[in-house]
KOLGU-4560 file (N, C-alpha, C; in nm, 3 decimals, padded with zeros to 5 digits):
<recs>
<n_xx: 10.001 n_yy: 14.795 n_zz: 02.424 ca_xx: 09.931 ca_yy: 14.872 ca_zz: 02.323 c_xx: 09.959 c_yy: 15.020 c_zz: 02.345 mol: A seq: 1 type: MET>
<n_xx: 09.989 n_yy: 15.087 n_zz: 02.237 ca_xx: 10.020 ca_yy: 15.229 ca_zz: 02.242 c_xx: 09.893 c_yy: 15.310 c_zz: 02.272 mol: A seq: 2 type: GLU>
<n_xx: 09.905 n_yy: 15.405 n_zz: 02.365 ca_xx: 09.790 ca_yy: 15.488 ca_zz: 02.403 c_xx: 09.760 c_yy: 15.588 c_zz: 02.292 mol: A seq: 3 type: LYS>
<n_xx: 09.635 n_yy: 15.601 n_zz: 02.258 ca_xx: 09.592 ca_yy: 15.694 ca_zz: 02.154 c_xx: 09.563 c_yy: 15.830 c_zz: 02.219 mol: A seq: 4 type: LYS>
<n_xx: 09.641 n_yy: 15.930 n_zz: 02.181 ca_xx: 09.631 ca_yy: 16.062 ca_zz: 02.244 c_xx: 09.564 c_yy: 16.167 c_zz: 02.156 mol: A seq: 5 type: LEU>
<n_xx: 09.560 n_yy: 16.144 n_zz: 02.027 ca_xx: 09.510 ca_yy: 16.246 ca_zz: 01.935 c_xx: 09.382 c_yy: 16.201 c_zz: 01.867 mol: A seq: 6 type: PHE>
<n_xx: 09.293 n_yy: 16.297 n_zz: 01.847 ca_xx: 09.164 ca_yy: 16.271 ca_zz: 01.784 c_xx: 09.156 c_yy: 16.355 c_zz: 01.657 mol: A seq: 7 type: HIS>
<n_xx: 09.120 n_yy: 16.293 n_zz: 01.545 ca_xx: 09.105 ca_yy: 16.365 ca_zz: 01.420 c_xx: 08.964 c_yy: 16.344 c_zz: 01.368 mol: A seq: 8 type: TYR>
<n_xx: 08.911 n_yy: 16.448 n_zz: 01.307 ca_xx: 08.780 ca_yy: 16.437 ca_zz: 01.245 c_xx: 08.801 c_yy: 16.440 c_zz: 01.094 mol: A seq: 9 type: GLU>
<n_xx: 08.744 n_yy: 16.343 n_zz: 01.026 ca_xx: 08.758 ca_yy: 16.334 ca_zz: 00.881 c_xx: 08.618 c_yy: 16.337 c_zz: 00.820 mol: A seq: 10 type: VAL>
<n_xx: 08.600 n_yy: 16.419 n_zz: 00.721 ca_xx: 08.471 ca_yy: 16.426 ca_zz: 00.653 c_xx: 08.479 c_yy: 16.344 c_zz: 00.524 mol: A seq: 11 type: ARG>
<n_xx: 08.382 n_yy: 16.255 n_zz: 00.508 ca_xx: 08.378 ca_yy: 16.168 ca_zz: 00.391 c_xx: 08.243 c_yy: 16.181 c_zz: 00.322 mol: A seq: 12 type: LEU>
<n_xx: 08.244 n_yy: 16.161 n_zz: 00.192 ca_xx: 08.117 ca_yy: 16.155 ca_zz: 00.120 c_xx: 08.051 c_yy: 16.021 c_zz: 00.153 mol: A seq: 13 type: SER>
<n_xx: 07.926 n_yy: 16.007 n_zz: 00.115 ca_xx: 07.855 ca_yy: 15.882 ca_zz: 00.141 c_xx: 07.925 c_yy: 15.763 c_zz: 00.074 mol: A seq: 14 type: LYS>
<n_xx: 07.963 n_yy: 15.775 n_zz: -00.055 ca_xx: 08.034 ca_yy: 15.662 ca_zz: -00.118 c_xx: 08.168 c_yy: 15.632 c_zz: -00.051 mol: A seq: 15 type: PRO>
<n_xx: 08.241 n_yy: 15.736 n_zz: -00.011 ca_xx: 08.369 ca_yy: 15.715 ca_zz: 00.057 c_xx: 08.349 c_yy: 15.645 c_zz: 00.191 mol: A seq: 16 type: GLU>
<n_xx: 08.245 n_yy: 15.686 n_zz: 00.261 ca_xx: 08.215 ca_yy: 15.623 ca_zz: 00.390 c_xx: 08.180 c_yy: 15.475 c_zz: 00.371 mol: A seq: 17 type: SER>
<n_xx: 08.100 n_yy: 15.447 n_zz: 00.268 ca_xx: 08.065 ca_yy: 15.307 ca_zz: 00.239 c_xx: 08.190 c_yy: 15.226 c_zz: 00.206 mol: A seq: 18 type: ARG>
<n_xx: 08.280 n_yy: 15.285 n_zz: 00.126 ca_xx: 08.403 ca_yy: 15.215 ca_zz: 00.090 c_xx: 08.488 c_yy: 15.187 c_zz: 00.213 mol: A seq: 19 type: MET>
<n_xx: 08.501 n_yy: 15.287 n_zz: 00.301 ca_xx: 08.581 ca_yy: 15.270 ca_zz: 00.423 c_xx: 08.523 c_yy: 15.158 c_zz: 00.508 mol: A seq: 20 type: LEU>
<n_xx: 08.392 n_yy: 15.162 n_zz: 00.532 ca_xx: 08.330 ca_yy: 15.060 ca_zz: 00.616 c_xx: 08.340 c_yy: 14.921 c_zz: 00.551 mol: A seq: 21 type: HIS>
<n_xx: 08.318 n_yy: 14.915 n_zz: 00.421 ca_xx: 08.326 ca_yy: 14.787 ca_zz: 00.350 c_xx: 08.468 c_yy: 14.730 c_zz: 00.354 mol: A seq: 22 type: ASN>
<n_xx: 08.567 n_yy: 14.814 n_zz: 00.324 ca_xx: 08.706 ca_yy: 14.768 ca_zz: 00.323 c_xx: 08.752 c_yy: 14.725 c_zz: 00.462 mol: A seq: 23 type: ASN>
<n_xx: 08.713 n_yy: 14.801 n_zz: 00.564 ca_xx: 08.749 ca_yy: 14.765 ca_zz: 00.701 c_xx: 08.684 c_yy: 14.632 c_zz: 00.739 mol: A seq: 24 type: ALA>
<n_xx: 08.558 n_yy: 14.616 n_zz: 00.702 ca_xx: 08.486 ca_yy: 14.492 ca_zz: 00.732 c_xx: 08.553 c_yy: 14.372 c_zz: 00.663 mol: A seq: 25 type: HIS>
<n_xx: 08.589 n_yy: 14.389 n_zz: 00.535 ca_xx: 08.655 ca_yy: 14.280 ca_zz: 00.461 c_xx: 08.787 c_yy: 14.240 c_zz: 00.526 mol: A seq: 26 type: LEU>
<n_xx: 08.855 n_yy: 14.339 n_zz: 00.586 ca_xx: 08.983 ca_yy: 14.312 ca_zz: 00.651 c_xx: 08.965 c_yy: 14.265 c_zz: 00.796 mol: A seq: 27 type: ALA>
<n_xx: 08.839 n_yy: 14.264 n_zz: 00.845 ca_xx: 08.813 ca_yy: 14.222 ca_zz: 00.982 c_xx: 08.858 c_yy: 14.324 c_zz: 01.084 mol: A seq: 28 type: GLY>
<n_xx: 08.848 n_yy: 14.451 n_zz: 01.049 ca_xx: 08.895 ca_yy: 14.559 ca_zz: 01.137 c_xx: 08.786 c_yy: 14.662 c_zz: 01.160 mol: A seq: 29 type: MET>
<n_xx: 08.806 n_yy: 14.739 n_zz: 01.265 ca_xx: 08.726 ca_yy: 14.859 ca_zz: 01.284 c_xx: 08.779 c_yy: 14.964 c_zz: 01.188 mol: A seq: 30 type: LEU>
<n_xx: 08.697 n_yy: 15.064 n_zz: 01.157 ca_xx: 08.741 ca_yy: 15.170 ca_zz: 01.065 c_xx: 08.866 c_yy: 15.239 c_zz: 01.116 mol: A seq: 31 type: CYS>
<n_xx: 08.872 n_yy: 15.265 n_zz: 01.246 ca_xx: 08.989 ca_yy: 15.333 ca_zz: 01.303 c_xx: 09.115 c_yy: 15.247 c_zz: 01.288 mol: A seq: 32 type: SER>
<n_xx: 09.103 n_yy: 15.116 n_zz: 01.310 ca_xx: 09.218 ca_yy: 15.026 ca_zz: 01.293 c_xx: 09.263 c_yy: 15.025 c_zz: 01.147 mol: A seq: 33 type: GLU>
<n_xx: 09.165 n_yy: 15.020 n_zz: 01.059 ca_xx: 09.194 ca_yy: 15.017 ca_zz: 00.916 c_xx: 09.270 c_yy: 15.143 c_zz: 00.874 mol: A seq: 34 type: TYR>
<n_xx: 09.222 n_yy: 15.260 n_zz: 00.918 ca_xx: 09.288 ca_yy: 15.386 ca_zz: 00.884 c_xx: 09.430 c_yy: 15.392 c_zz: 00.941 mol: A seq: 35 type: LEU>
<n_xx: 09.448 n_yy: 15.348 n_zz: 01.065 ca_xx: 09.583 ca_yy: 15.349 ca_zz: 01.125 c_xx: 09.678 c_yy: 15.258 c_zz: 01.047 mol: A seq: 36 type: ARG>
<n_xx: 09.626 n_yy: 15.146 n_zz: 00.999 ca_xx: 09.709 ca_yy: 15.055 ca_zz: 00.920 c_xx: 09.750 c_yy: 15.121 c_zz: 00.788 mol: A seq: 37 type: THR>
<n_xx: 09.655 n_yy: 15.191 n_zz: 00.724 ca_xx: 09.687 ca_yy: 15.262 ca_zz: 00.600 c_xx: 09.791 c_yy: 15.371 c_zz: 00.624 mol: A seq: 38 type: LEU>
<n_xx: 09.778 n_yy: 15.443 n_zz: 00.736 ca_xx: 09.873 ca_yy: 15.550 ca_zz: 00.770 c_xx: 10.014 c_yy: 15.493 c_zz: 00.783 mol: A seq: 39 type: ILE>
<n_xx: 10.024 n_yy: 15.372 n_zz: 00.833 ca_xx: 10.156 ca_yy: 15.309 ca_zz: 00.850 c_xx: 10.211 c_yy: 15.254 c_zz: 00.719 mol: A seq: 40 type: LYS>
<n_xx: 10.135 n_yy: 15.269 n_zz: 00.610 ca_xx: 10.183 ca_yy: 15.229 ca_zz: 00.479 c_xx: 10.146 c_yy: 15.089 c_zz: 00.435 mol: A seq: 41 type: GLY>
<n_xx: 10.053 n_yy: 15.026 n_zz: 00.504 ca_xx: 10.011 ca_yy: 14.890 ca_zz: 00.469 c_xx: 09.865 c_yy: 14.891 c_zz: 00.424 mol: A seq: 42 type: PHE>
<n_xx: 09.834 n_yy: 14.813 n_zz: 00.322 ca_xx: 09.695 ca_yy: 14.794 ca_zz: 00.281 c_xx: 09.652 c_yy: 14.658 c_zz: 00.336 mol: A seq: 43 type: VAL>
<n_xx: 09.558 n_yy: 14.656 n_zz: 00.431 ca_xx: 09.517 ca_yy: 14.529 ca_zz: 00.492 c_xx: 09.458 c_yy: 14.433 c_zz: 00.389 mol: A seq: 44 type: PRO>
<n_xx: 09.489 n_yy: 14.307 n_zz: 00.406 ca_xx: 09.434 ca_yy: 14.203 ca_zz: 00.320 c_xx: 09.293 c_yy: 14.169 c_zz: 00.365 mol: A seq: 45 type: LYS>
<n_xx: 09.217 n_yy: 14.119 n_zz: 00.270 ca_xx: 09.084 ca_yy: 14.069 ca_zz: 00.303 c_xx: 09.101 c_yy: 13.943 c_zz: 00.388 mol: A seq: 46 type: GLN>
<n_xx: 09.018 n_yy: 13.931 n_zz: 00.490 ca_xx: 09.024 ca_yy: 13.810 ca_zz: 00.573 c_xx: 08.982 c_yy: 13.690 c_zz: 00.489 mol: A seq: 47 type: MET>
<n_xx: 09.039 n_yy: 13.574 n_zz: 00.519 ca_xx: 08.999 ca_yy: 13.456 ca_zz: 00.443 c_xx: 08.852 c_yy: 13.421 c_zz: 00.469 mol: A seq: 48 type: PRO>
<n_xx: 08.792 n_yy: 13.363 n_zz: 00.371 ca_xx: 08.655 ca_yy: 13.317 ca_zz: 00.379 c_xx: 08.641 c_yy: 13.218 c_zz: 00.495 mol: A seq: 49 type: ASN>
<n_xx: 08.525 n_yy: 13.215 n_zz: 00.559 ca_xx: 08.501 ca_yy: 13.122 ca_zz: 00.669 c_xx: 08.522 c_yy: 12.977 c_zz: 00.624 mol: A seq: 50 type: LYS>
<n_xx: 08.487 n_yy: 12.949 n_zz: 00.500 ca_xx: 08.506 ca_yy: 12.813 ca_zz: 00.446 c_xx: 08.653 c_yy: 12.773 c_zz: 00.446 mol: A seq: 51 type: ASP>
<n_xx: 08.742 n_yy: 12.870 n_zz: 00.422 ca_xx: 08.886 ca_yy: 12.843 ca_zz: 00.423 c_xx: 08.928 c_yy: 12.788 c_zz: 00.559 mol: A seq: 52 type: PHE>
<n_xx: 08.884 n_yy: 12.856 n_zz: 00.666 ca_xx: 08.917 ca_yy: 12.809 ca_zz: 00.802 c_xx: 08.852 c_yy: 12.674 c_zz: 00.831 mol: A seq: 53 type: HIS>
<n_xx: 08.728 n_yy: 12.657 n_zz: 00.787 ca_xx: 08.659 ca_yy: 12.530 ca_zz: 00.810 c_xx: 08.732 c_yy: 12.413 c_zz: 00.746 mol: A seq: 54 type: ASP>
<n_xx: 08.778 n_yy: 12.432 n_zz: 00.623 ca_xx: 08.850 ca_yy: 12.325 ca_zz: 00.553 c_xx: 08.979 c_yy: 12.291 c_zz: 00.627 mol: A seq: 55 type: VAL>
<n_xx: 09.053 n_yy: 12.394 n_zz: 00.669 ca_xx: 09.177 ca_yy: 12.368 ca_zz: 00.743 c_xx: 09.150 c_yy: 12.296 c_zz: 00.874 mol: A seq: 56 type: LEU>
<n_xx: 09.044 n_yy: 12.336 n_zz: 00.945 ca_xx: 09.010 ca_yy: 12.269 ca_zz: 01.071 c_xx: 08.972 c_yy: 12.123 c_zz: 01.047 mol: A seq: 57 type: GLN>
<n_xx: 08.895 n_yy: 12.098 n_zz: 00.942 ca_xx: 08.855 ca_yy: 11.960 ca_zz: 00.912 c_xx: 08.976 c_yy: 11.873 c_zz: 00.877 mol: A seq: 58 type: ARG>
<n_xx: 09.067 n_yy: 11.930 n_zz: 00.799 ca_xx: 09.188 ca_yy: 11.855 ca_zz: 00.765 c_xx: 09.271 c_yy: 11.825 c_zz: 00.889 mol: A seq: 59 type: LEU>
<n_xx: 09.280 n_yy: 11.922 n_zz: 00.980 ca_xx: 09.354 ca_yy: 11.899 ca_zz: 01.105 c_xx: 09.286 c_yy: 11.793 c_zz: 01.190 mol: A seq: 60 type: ASN>
<n_xx: 09.153 n_yy: 11.792 n_zz: 01.194 ca_xx: 09.081 ca_yy: 11.690 ca_zz: 01.271 c_xx: 09.105 c_yy: 11.550 c_zz: 01.212 mol: A seq: 61 type: LYS>
<n_xx: 09.108 n_yy: 11.544 n_zz: 01.080 ca_xx: 09.136 ca_yy: 11.415 ca_zz: 01.015 c_xx: 09.273 c_yy: 11.364 c_zz: 01.057 mol: A seq: 62 type: ILE>
<n_xx: 09.370 n_yy: 11.456 n_zz: 01.060 ca_xx: 09.506 ca_yy: 11.417 ca_zz: 01.102 c_xx: 09.507 c_yy: 11.365 c_zz: 01.245 mol: A seq: 63 type: CYS>
<n_xx: 09.430 n_yy: 11.429 n_zz: 01.332 ca_xx: 09.426 ca_yy: 11.385 ca_zz: 01.472 c_xx: 09.362 c_yy: 11.247 c_zz: 01.485 mol: A seq: 64 type: LEU>
<n_xx: 09.258 n_yy: 11.222 n_zz: 01.405 ca_xx: 09.189 ca_yy: 11.093 ca_zz: 01.412 c_xx: 09.275 c_yy: 10.980 c_zz: 01.355 mol: A seq: 65 type: LYS>
<n_xx: 09.345 n_yy: 11.012 n_zz: 01.250 ca_xx: 09.435 ca_yy: 10.911 ca_zz: 01.191 c_xx: 09.565 c_yy: 10.914 c_zz: 01.269 mol: A seq: 66 type: LEU>
<n_xx: 09.600 n_yy: 10.805 n_zz: 01.324 ca_xx: 09.729 ca_yy: 10.805 ca_zz: 01.393 c_xx: 09.839 c_yy: 10.784 c_zz: 01.290 mol: A seq: 67 type: SER>
<n_xx: 09.955 n_yy: 10.831 n_zz: 01.323 ca_xx: 10.070 ca_yy: 10.817 ca_zz: 01.233 c_xx: 10.099 c_yy: 10.669 c_zz: 01.207 mol: A seq: 68 type: GLU>
<n_xx: 10.062 n_yy: 10.585 n_zz: 01.302 ca_xx: 10.089 ca_yy: 10.441 ca_zz: 01.286 c_xx: 09.995 c_yy: 10.379 c_zz: 01.184 mol: A seq: 69 type: GLU>
<n_xx: 09.871 n_yy: 10.427 n_zz: 01.179 ca_xx: 09.773 ca_yy: 10.370 ca_zz: 01.086 c_xx: 09.807 c_yy: 10.403 c_zz: 00.941 mol: A seq: 70 type: GLN>
<n_xx: 09.834 n_yy: 10.529 n_zz: 00.915 ca_xx: 09.862 ca_yy: 10.570 ca_zz: 00.778 c_xx: 09.954 c_yy: 10.692 c_zz: 00.778 mol: A seq: 71 type: ASN>
<n_xx: 10.081 n_yy: 10.671 n_zz: 00.808 ca_xx: 10.173 ca_yy: 10.784 ca_zz: 00.822 c_xx: 10.188 c_yy: 10.867 c_zz: 00.695 mol: A seq: 72 type: PRO>
<n_xx: 10.181 n_yy: 10.801 n_zz: 00.581 ca_xx: 10.196 ca_yy: 10.873 ca_zz: 00.454 c_xx: 10.081 c_yy: 10.971 c_zz: 00.432 mol: A seq: 73 type: ARG>
<n_xx: 09.960 n_yy: 10.927 n_zz: 00.459 ca_xx: 09.841 ca_yy: 11.011 ca_zz: 00.443 c_xx: 09.845 c_yy: 11.130 c_zz: 00.539 mol: A seq: 74 type: LEU>
<n_xx: 09.882 n_yy: 11.104 n_zz: 00.664 ca_xx: 09.890 ca_yy: 11.210 ca_zz: 00.764 c_xx: 09.992 c_yy: 11.315 c_zz: 00.721 mol: A seq: 75 type: VAL>
<n_xx: 10.109 n_yy: 11.271 n_zz: 00.676 ca_xx: 10.212 ca_yy: 11.365 ca_zz: 00.629 c_xx: 10.163 c_yy: 11.448 c_zz: 00.511 mol: A seq: 76 type: ARG>
<n_xx: 10.092 n_yy: 11.382 n_zz: 00.421 ca_xx: 10.041 ca_yy: 11.450 ca_zz: 00.301 c_xx: 09.936 c_yy: 11.555 c_zz: 00.338 mol: A seq: 77 type: GLU>
<n_xx: 09.847 n_yy: 11.521 n_zz: 00.430 ca_xx: 09.745 ca_yy: 11.617 ca_zz: 00.474 c_xx: 09.810 c_yy: 11.736 c_zz: 00.542 mol: A seq: 78 type: ILE>
<n_xx: 09.905 n_yy: 11.710 n_zz: 00.632 ca_xx: 09.974 ca_yy: 11.820 ca_zz: 00.701 c_xx: 10.049 c_yy: 11.910 c_zz: 00.602 mol: A seq: 79 type: ARG>
<n_xx: 10.110 n_yy: 11.848 n_zz: 00.504 ca_xx: 10.182 ca_yy: 11.924 ca_zz: 00.401 c_xx: 10.085 c_yy: 12.014 c_zz: 00.323 mol: A seq: 80 type: LYS>
<n_xx: 09.968 n_yy: 11.959 n_zz: 00.289 ca_xx: 09.867 ca_yy: 12.035 ca_zz: 00.215 c_xx: 09.815 c_yy: 12.152 c_zz: 00.297 mol: A seq: 81 type: THR>
<n_xx: 09.788 n_yy: 12.130 n_zz: 00.424 ca_xx: 09.742 ca_yy: 12.238 ca_zz: 00.513 c_xx: 09.846 c_yy: 12.349 c_zz: 00.518 mol: A seq: 82 type: VAL>
<n_xx: 09.970 n_yy: 12.312 n_zz: 00.536 ca_xx: 10.078 ca_yy: 12.411 ca_zz: 00.543 c_xx: 10.088 c_yy: 12.490 c_zz: 00.412 mol: A seq: 83 type: LYS>
<n_xx: 10.077 n_yy: 12.421 n_zz: 00.300 ca_xx: 10.083 ca_yy: 12.488 ca_zz: 00.169 c_xx: 09.968 c_yy: 12.586 c_zz: 00.151 mol: A seq: 84 type: GLN>
<n_xx: 09.848 n_yy: 12.546 n_zz: 00.191 ca_xx: 09.731 ca_yy: 12.635 ca_zz: 00.180 c_xx: 09.750 c_yy: 12.760 c_zz: 00.265 mol: A seq: 85 type: LEU>
<n_xx: 09.800 n_yy: 12.743 n_zz: 00.388 ca_xx: 09.824 ca_yy: 12.858 ca_zz: 00.474 c_xx: 09.929 c_yy: 12.950 c_zz: 00.415 mol: A seq: 86 type: GLN>
<n_xx: 10.037 n_yy: 12.894 n_zz: 00.364 ca_xx: 10.144 ca_yy: 12.976 ca_zz: 00.305 c_xx: 10.095 c_yy: 13.048 c_zz: 00.180 mol: A seq: 87 type: GLU>
<n_xx: 10.018 n_yy: 12.978 n_zz: 00.098 ca_xx: 09.965 ca_yy: 13.043 ca_zz: -00.023 c_xx: 09.879 c_yy: 13.163 c_zz: 00.013 mol: A seq: 88 type: LEU>
<n_xx: 09.792 n_yy: 13.144 n_zz: 00.111 ca_xx: 09.705 ca_yy: 13.256 ca_zz: 00.150 c_xx: 09.787 c_yy: 13.373 c_zz: 00.203 mol: A seq: 89 type: TYR>
<n_xx: 09.877 n_yy: 13.347 n_zz: 00.295 ca_xx: 09.948 ca_yy: 13.457 ca_zz: 00.359 c_xx: 10.052 c_yy: 13.523 c_zz: 00.269 mol: A seq: 90 type: PHE>
<n_xx: 10.090 n_yy: 13.458 n_zz: 00.160 ca_xx: 10.187 ca_yy: 13.517 ca_zz: 00.069 c_xx: 10.124 c_yy: 13.579 c_zz: -00.055 mol: A seq: 91 type: ASN>
<n_xx: 09.994 n_yy: 13.570 n_zz: -00.066 ca_xx: 09.927 ca_yy: 13.623 ca_zz: -00.185 c_xx: 09.905 c_yy: 13.773 c_zz: -00.174 mol: A seq: 92 type: MET>
<n_xx: 09.959 n_yy: 13.847 n_zz: -00.269 ca_xx: 09.933 ca_yy: 13.990 ca_zz: -00.274 c_xx: 09.797 c_yy: 14.017 c_zz: -00.336 mol: A seq: 93 type: ASP>
<n_xx: 09.752 n_yy: 13.926 n_zz: -00.420 ca_xx: 09.626 ca_yy: 13.947 ca_zz: -00.491 c_xx: 09.505 c_yy: 13.926 c_zz: -00.402 mol: A seq: 94 type: SER>
<n_xx: 09.525 n_yy: 13.880 n_zz: -00.279 ca_xx: 09.413 ca_yy: 13.859 ca_zz: -00.188 c_xx: 09.348 c_yy: 13.992 c_zz: -00.153 mol: A seq: 95 type: VAL>
<n_xx: 09.426 n_yy: 14.098 n_zz: -00.156 ca_xx: 09.375 ca_yy: 14.229 ca_zz: -00.121 c_xx: 09.284 c_yy: 14.278 c_zz: -00.233 mol: A seq: 96 type: CYS>
<n_xx: 09.154 n_yy: 14.276 n_zz: -00.209 ca_xx: 09.058 ca_yy: 14.317 ca_zz: -00.310 c_xx: 09.010 c_yy: 14.459 c_zz: -00.288 mol: A seq: 97 type: THR>
<n_xx: 09.072 n_yy: 14.527 n_zz: -00.197 ca_xx: 09.031 ca_yy: 14.662 ca_zz: -00.164 c_xx: 09.071 c_yy: 14.754 c_zz: -00.278 mol: A seq: 98 type: ILE>
<n_xx: 08.976 n_yy: 14.830 n_zz: -00.328 ca_xx: 09.003 ca_yy: 14.917 ca_zz: -00.441 c_xx: 08.979 c_yy: 15.061 c_zz: -00.404 mol: A seq: 99 type: GLN>
<n_xx: 09.065 n_yy: 15.146 n_zz: -00.454 ca_xx: 09.048 ca_yy: 15.289 ca_zz: -00.436 c_xx: 09.013 c_yy: 15.346 c_zz: -00.572 mol: A seq: 100 type: PHE>
<n_xx: 08.894 n_yy: 15.402 n_zz: -00.582 ca_xx: 08.847 ca_yy: 15.452 ca_zz: -00.710 c_xx: 08.886 c_yy: 15.598 c_zz: -00.728 mol: A seq: 101 type: GLU>
<n_xx: 08.916 n_yy: 15.633 n_zz: -00.852 ca_xx: 08.948 ca_yy: 15.771 ca_zz: -00.885 c_xx: 08.821 c_yy: 15.842 c_zz: -00.929 mol: A seq: 102 type: LYS>
<n_xx: 08.820 n_yy: 15.972 n_zz: -00.914 ca_xx: 08.706 ca_yy: 16.050 ca_zz: -00.960 c_xx: 08.600 c_yy: 16.063 c_zz: -00.854 mol: A seq: 103 type: GLY>
<n_xx: 08.496 n_yy: 16.135 n_zz: -00.887 ca_xx: 08.392 ca_yy: 16.165 ca_zz: -00.789 c_xx: 08.286 c_yy: 16.059 c_zz: -00.777 mol: A seq: 104 type: GLY>
<n_xx: 08.271 n_yy: 15.971 n_zz: -00.876 ca_xx: 08.164 ca_yy: 15.873 ca_zz: -00.873 c_xx: 08.216 c_yy: 15.739 c_zz: -00.825 mol: A seq: 105 type: ASN>
<n_xx: 08.199 n_yy: 15.711 n_zz: -00.695 ca_xx: 08.250 ca_yy: 15.586 ca_zz: -00.636 c_xx: 08.141 c_yy: 15.482 c_zz: -00.620 mol: A seq: 106 type: ALA>
<n_xx: 08.022 n_yy: 15.508 n_zz: -00.667 ca_xx: 07.912 ca_yy: 15.412 ca_zz: -00.652 c_xx: 07.909 c_yy: 15.312 c_zz: -00.763 mol: A seq: 107 type: GLU>
</recs>
């Protein structure tokens, strides 16, 4: 990890501060991590909903319980579906719901 040597102070309005904290939270980051990511030219995606992870875990557990010998076609289909869901999520640009509002009224 790169050592952080410089400290900057940024003044934000109340609405801007709320937006920063909300956007960082949605991305699963601290505000400082979020800002560093923006500086590098990337807009962090919103983290997937907890239900998304739960569904994937349940599907994986089903695969483990079903042996390939019992129902190989079903196991292959479940694994394929899990992989497709993961790829869809990670390739979606529209997942990023972070909005930057113009003008002075951000509330």
